[in-house]
C-alpha positions in Angstrom: 82.3 94.1 134.7 81.1 97.5 135.9 77.5 98.3 135.3 78.6 101.8 134.1 79.5 102.2 130.5 83.0 103.2 129.6 83.3 105.8 126.9 87.0 105.6 126.1 88.1 102.1 127.0 86.9 99.3 124.7 87.7 95.6 124.9 91.3 96.4 124.2 92.2 99.8 125.5 91.6 103.2 124.0 91.6 103.4 120.2 90.9 106.1 117.6 92.4 108.1 114.8 95.7 109.5 115.8 95.4 113.3 116.3 91.7 113.2 116.9 90.0 112.8 120.2 90.7 110.7 122.3 94.2 110.6 120.7 95.0 114.4 120.7 98.1 115.7 122.4 96.0 117.1 125.2 94.0 113.9 125.9 97.2 111.7 125.7 98.8 113.9 128.4 95.7 113.6 130.5 95.6 109.8 130.0 99.2 109.6 131.3 98.4 111.9 134.3 95.2 110.0 135.2 97.1 106.7 135.1 99.9 108.3 137.2 97.4 109.5 139.8 95.8 106.1 140.0 99.2 104.5 140.6 100.2 107.0 143.2 97.2 105.8 145.3 99.0 102.4 145.6 102.7 103.4 145.6 104.3 106.7 146.4 107.1 106.1 143.9 105.6 104.2 141.0 107.5 103.0 137.9 106.0 102.4 134.5 107.3 100.6 131.4 106.1 101.9 128.1 106.4 100.3 124.6 105.0 101.0 121.1 104.5 99.6 117.7 105.8 101.0 114.4 103.1 103.5 113.5 104.2 107.0 112.6 102.1 108.4 115.5 103.3 105.9 118.1 106.3 107.9 119.2 104.6 111.2 119.8 101.7 109.5 121.6 104.2 107.6 123.8 105.9 110.9 124.5 102.7 112.7 125.6 101.6 109.8 127.8 105.1 109.8 129.3 104.9 113.6 129.9 101.6 113.0 131.7 103.1 110.3 133.9 106.2 112.4 134.6 104.0 115.4 135.6 102.9 113.6 138.7 106.2 112.1 139.6 106.0 108.7 137.9 109.3 107.2 136.8 109.0 106.0 133.1 111.2 103.5 131.3 110.9 102.9 127.5 111.3 99.5 125.8 111.0 101.2 122.4 109.3 99.2 119.7 108.1 96.0 121.3 105.1 93.7 121.2 102.2 94.1 123.5 102.9 90.8 125.4 106.5 92.0 125.7 105.3 94.9 127.8 103.1 92.7 129.9 106.0 90.3 130.6 108.3 93.2 131.5 105.8 94.9 133.8 105.5 91.7 135.8 109.1 90.4 135.7 110.8 93.7 136.3 108.3 94.7 139.0 106.9 97.8 137.3 103.7 99.2 138.7 102.1 99.3 135.2 102.9 98.7 131.6 101.6 100.9 128.8 101.5 99.9 125.1 100.9 102.4 122.3 99.3 100.4 119.5 96.1 99.9 117.6 96.9 96.2 116.9 95.5 95.2 113.5 94.0 98.6 112.7 95.3 100.8 109.8 98.4 103.0 110.4 96.2 106.1 110.8 94.7 104.7 114.0 96.4 104.2 117.3 95.6 103.4 120.9 96.7 102.9 124.5 96.6 99.6 126.4 97.4 99.4 130.1 98.6 96.5 132.1 98.8 96.2 135.9 102.1 95.4 137.6 101.1 91.8 137.6 101.1 91.7 133.8 97.4 91.4 133.5 95.2 93.9 131.6 93.6 96.5 133.9 90.1 95.4 135.0 87.1 97.2 133.6 86.2 98.9 136.9 89.7 100.4 137.3 89.6 101.5 133.6 86.3 103.3 134.4 87.8 105.1 137.4 90.8 106.2 135.3 88.4 107.3 132.5 86.4 109.5 134.9 89.6 111.3 135.9 90.7 111.8 132.3 87.4 113.7 131.6 87.8 115.7 134.8 91.3 116.7 133.8 90.2 117.7 130.3 87.7 120.1 131.8 90.5 121.9 133.6 92.2 124.9 131.8 95.6 124.0 130.4 95.0 120.4 131.2 97.3 119.1 128.5 100.6 120.6 129.9 103.1 122.2 127.6 102.0 121.0 124.2 105.4 121.8 122.7 107.3 119.8 125.4 108.2 116.2 124.6 110.1 113.8 126.8 111.1 111.3 124.2 112.8 108.3 125.9 115.3 106.1 124.1 114.3 102.5 124.0 116.3 100.4 126.5 117.5 97.4 124.4 118.1 95.4 127.5 114.4 95.3 128.3 113.5 93.8 125.0 116.4 91.4 125.2 115.1 90.1 128.5 111.7 89.3 126.9 113.3 87.5 124.0 115.4 85.4 126.3 112.4 84.4 128.3 110.5 83.4 125.1 113.5 81.3 124.0 113.7 79.5 127.3 110.0 78.4 127.1 110.9 75.8 124.4 113.5 73.0 124.9 112.7 71.1 121.7 115.1 71.2 118.7 113.3 73.4 116.1 116.3 73.5 113.7 114.7 71.3 111.1 111.6 73.5 110.6 111.5 75.9 107.7 109.0 78.7 108.2 107.8 81.7 106.4 107.0 84.6 108.8 104.9 87.7 108.1 105.8 90.4 110.6 103.0 92.8 109.4 105.5 95.6 109.3 104.7 95.9 113.0 106.2 95.3 116.4 107.3 91.7 115.6 110.0 93.1 113.3 111.9 94.1 116.4 111.9 90.7 118.0 110.9 87.8 115.7 114.2 87.6 113.7 116.3 87.6 116.9 114.1 85.1 118.6 113.9 82.7 115.7 117.7 82.9 115.3 118.2 82.0 119.0 115.8 79.0 118.5 117.7 78.0 115.3 114.5 78.0 113.3 115.1 78.3 109.5 113.0 81.4 109.1 112.3 83.6 106.1 110.7 87.0 106.9 108.4 89.1 104.8 106.7 92.5 105.6 109.5 93.2 108.0 110.5 96.7 106.9 108.2 99.2 108.7 108.1 102.8 107.4 105.5 104.2 109.8 102.6 103.8 107.3 102.8 100.3 106.1 101.8 98.4 109.2 99.1 95.8 108.4 98.9 97.1 104.8 97.9 94.0 102.8 99.7 91.9 105.3 99.5 90.6 108.9 96.7 88.8 110.7 93.9 90.4 108.7 95.4 89.1 105.5 96.6 85.6 106.4 96.1 84.5 102.8 99.0 86.6 101.8 101.4 84.1 103.4 99.1 81.2 102.5 99.5 82.1 98.9 103.2 82.3 99.1 103.3 78.9 100.9 101.3 77.3 98.1 103.7 78.8 95.5 106.9 78.2 97.4 109.4 75.8 95.8 111.7 75.6 98.8 109.2 73.6 100.9 108.2 75.6 103.9 106.7 73.6 106.7 104.8 76.4 108.3 103.6 79.9 107.6 103.2 82.4 110.5 101.3 85.7 110.4 101.4 88.2 113.2 99.3 91.3 113.7 100.6 94.8 114.3 101.4 94.4 118.0 102.0 90.6 117.8 99.7 89.6 120.5 98.2 87.0 118.2 99.2 84.8 115.3 97.6 82.9 112.5 99.2 80.1 110.5 99.3 78.4 107.1 100.0 74.7 106.7 102.4 73.3 104.1 99.8 73.2 101.4 98.8 76.9 101.9 95.7 76.4 103.9 95.0 79.1 106.6 94.9 77.8 110.1 93.1 80.0 112.6 93.0 80.2 116.4 90.3 77.4 116.8 92.6 74.9 115.1 95.6 76.1 117.2 93.5 75.6 120.4 92.7 72.0 119.2 96.3 70.9 118.5 97.7 72.5 121.6 94.9 71.3 123.9 95.4 67.7 122.7 99.2 68.0 123.3 98.8 69.5 126.8 96.1 67.0 127.6 98.4 64.1 126.7 101.1 65.5 129.0 98.9 66.2 131.9 99.2 70.0 131.5 95.6 70.8 130.7 94.1 71.6 134.0 90.5 70.3 134.4 90.7 68.9 130.9 89.1 72.3 130.0 89.7 74.9 127.2 88.2 78.4 127.3 87.2 79.7 123.9 84.7 82.5 122.9 81.2 82.8 121.5 82.8 83.1 118.1 84.6 79.8 118.2 83.3 77.2 115.7 81.0 74.4 116.8 83.4 72.1 115.0 86.1 72.9 117.6 83.8 72.0 120.5 82.9 68.7 118.8 86.6 67.8 118.1 87.7 68.6 121.6 84.8 66.5 123.0 86.0 63.5 121.1 89.4 63.9 122.9 87.7 64.1 126.3 88.2 67.9 126.6 85.5 70.3 127.7 85.2 73.7 126.0 83.8 76.7 127.8 82.8 79.9 126.1 83.7 83.5 127.2 82.8 86.9 125.8 84.9 88.0 122.9 88.1 89.7 124.0 91.2 88.0 125.3 90.9 89.8 128.6 87.5 88.1 129.1 88.9 84.7 128.1 91.6 85.2 130.7 89.1 86.2 133.3 87.2 82.9 132.7 90.5 81.0 132.8 91.4 82.5 136.2 88.0 81.7 137.6 88.1 78.1 136.5 91.9 77.4 136.7 92.1 76.5 133.0 95.6 76.5 131.6 94.6 77.1 127.9 92.3 79.6 126.3 92.0 81.7 123.2 90.1 83.2 120.3 89.5 82.2 116.7 91.3 85.4 115.8 94.6 84.0 117.1 94.9 85.3 120.6 96.1 82.2 122.5 96.8 82.3 126.3 99.0 79.8 128.0 98.7 79.6 131.8 100.9 76.6 132.2 103.8 79.0 132.2 104.3 82.7 133.0 102.2 84.3 130.3 99.5 86.7 131.3 98.1 87.7 127.9 97.9 86.5 124.3 101.3 86.3 122.7 101.8 85.6 119.0 105.5 84.8 119.3 104.9 82.3 122.1 102.0 80.8 120.2 104.3 80.3 117.2 106.9 78.6 119.3 104.3 76.3 120.9 102.9 75.3 117.5 106.4 74.6 116.2 107.2 72.7 119.4 104.2 70.3 118.9 105.2 69.8 115.3 108.8 69.0 116.1 108.1 66.6 118.9 105.4 64.8 117.1 107.1 64.7 113.7 103.7 65.5 112.1 102.6 68.3 109.8 100.3 71.0 110.9 97.6 69.7 108.4 97.9 66.2 109.9 97.6 67.4 113.5 94.2 69.1 112.8 92.9 66.9 110.0 89.8 65.8 111.9 88.6 69.3 112.6 85.4 69.6 110.7 84.4 73.2 110.6 80.8 74.2 110.3 80.2 76.8 107.6 80.6 80.1 109.3 80.2 83.7 108.1 80.9 86.9 109.9 79.3 90.1 108.5 80.3 93.5 109.8 77.7 96.3 109.6 78.7 99.9 110.4 76.3 101.5 112.8 75.6 105.1 113.9 75.0 104.0 117.6 75.3 100.9 119.7 71.7 100.3 120.9 71.1 97.1 122.8 69.8 94.6 120.3 66.9 93.5 122.5 65.7 97.1 122.4 65.2 97.1 118.6 62.1 95.0 118.0 62.7 94.2 114.3 66.2 93.1 115.0 65.3 91.0 118.0 62.6 89.3 115.8 65.2 88.6 113.0 67.6 87.0 115.5 65.0 84.9 117.1 63.6 83.7 113.8 67.1 82.6 112.7 67.6 80.7 115.9 64.3 78.9 115.5 65.2 77.9 111.9 68.6 76.5 113.0 66.9 74.5 115.8 70.2 73.6 117.5 72.1 72.7 114.4 74.0 75.9 114.2 74.5 79.2 116.1 73.8 82.9 115.8 76.0 85.5 117.6 75.3 89.2 117.1 77.5 91.6 119.0 79.1 95.0 118.8 82.8 95.5 118.2 84.6 96.7 121.3 86.9 99.0 119.3 84.9 100.2 116.2 81.4 101.4 115.4 80.4 98.0 114.0 77.9 95.3 114.6 79.2 91.8 113.9 76.8 89.1 112.8 78.1 85.5 113.0 76.1 82.6 111.8 77.1 78.9 111.7 74.9 76.4 109.9 75.1 72.9 108.3 74.8 74.4 104.8 76.3 77.5 103.2 72.9 78.4 101.7 71.2 78.6 105.0 74.2 80.4 106.6 74.2 83.1 104.0 70.5 83.6 104.0 70.3 84.0 107.8 73.4 86.2 107.9 72.0 88.5 105.2 68.7 88.7 106.9 70.1 89.8 110.2 72.6 92.2 108.7 69.8 93.8 106.7 67.7 94.3 109.8 70.7 96.0 111.5 71.3 98.3 108.5 67.6 99.3 108.3 67.4 100.1 112.1 70.9 101.3 113.0 73.0 101.7 109.8 74.9 104.8 109.0 
């Protein structure tokens, strides 16, 4: 990671409120132009694939980025509404020089963002993001840097591009899934464009909810931030669903509900998939890459199966970096980003994850609850605290003292992780402990210290 601090790019691209900096018409044009100039240094005739989610602002932002790319001679193709991993797959398989996604993932409809993939389908490295960012700021200082603000180059989505991605997903699973009955929450997001067609092709008996986007209802009371919405429907269902699936706004992650209506997060998915891959000789090095937020219970359960768990920084790009360094074929986050490197995937993919979970269930003949029944989760609490600035925690004496005191009290029988969000002005406090009382007391103490020192 570069030692210089990026001001625009976070852990998952550039995000903000649509219409406000850095998501104004001018800045979006400059982002496109800066990316175009970056690509021209590698290829005199670059091609870019661009896709978007269902937010009201996604179309005009995509148009402005496309204008910026066009202004320096880049050929732009649009896949229309498509998932983030769909763009990553198309960038690689169709030999584009880059892929651009307009989405703010699980954020409210008023937010939006830009994610960039290299032509190999991997997210752009931090150092390259920093170089692009420097050019964006240089362009913004130029007079009339935003091009013709009234000119748009709206591109129709090429259905064939999306169909190519859906066909690839379907080919990844050979197991008969026709006996599974699933309830699917599309979050009124990008999954609505692909999940129904994919599940039909795989003969899954699927019922879809929150699959009617209107530009403003993406993630509204649904999706991966609200997995209990589907879990509640599962527990009430009379038609006997086997599985509940919940995507986020751009479908790069998925959470699940078992047949009894219990929420199943990314840690549990890593456990069941790791064991399956291990049994089939597909888990390279008998290693799984998780993050600092993954529960101690996952590490213990994997260990019982002879599987080693490594921890990376939070963010699926950092999980992937660790996987590439170690050769691991499976990694992911508690939030539901799961990365499979035993195939062609280059990023977390909620649709692929759903297929892989159903594949394990269908081949084993076991329920999701049974497959993860021995996962004993340590009580864990995550508290978000809004901050006015992101000062390194070790530079705030009272906060450093609170964290060290909590670690001493746990004495190895739990964990404390305090970090800043990569996309929002938030500090996240995570505490695991053997008892809920201790967990809550330590979480409240650290969160209180952050509010006192850095709170808004």
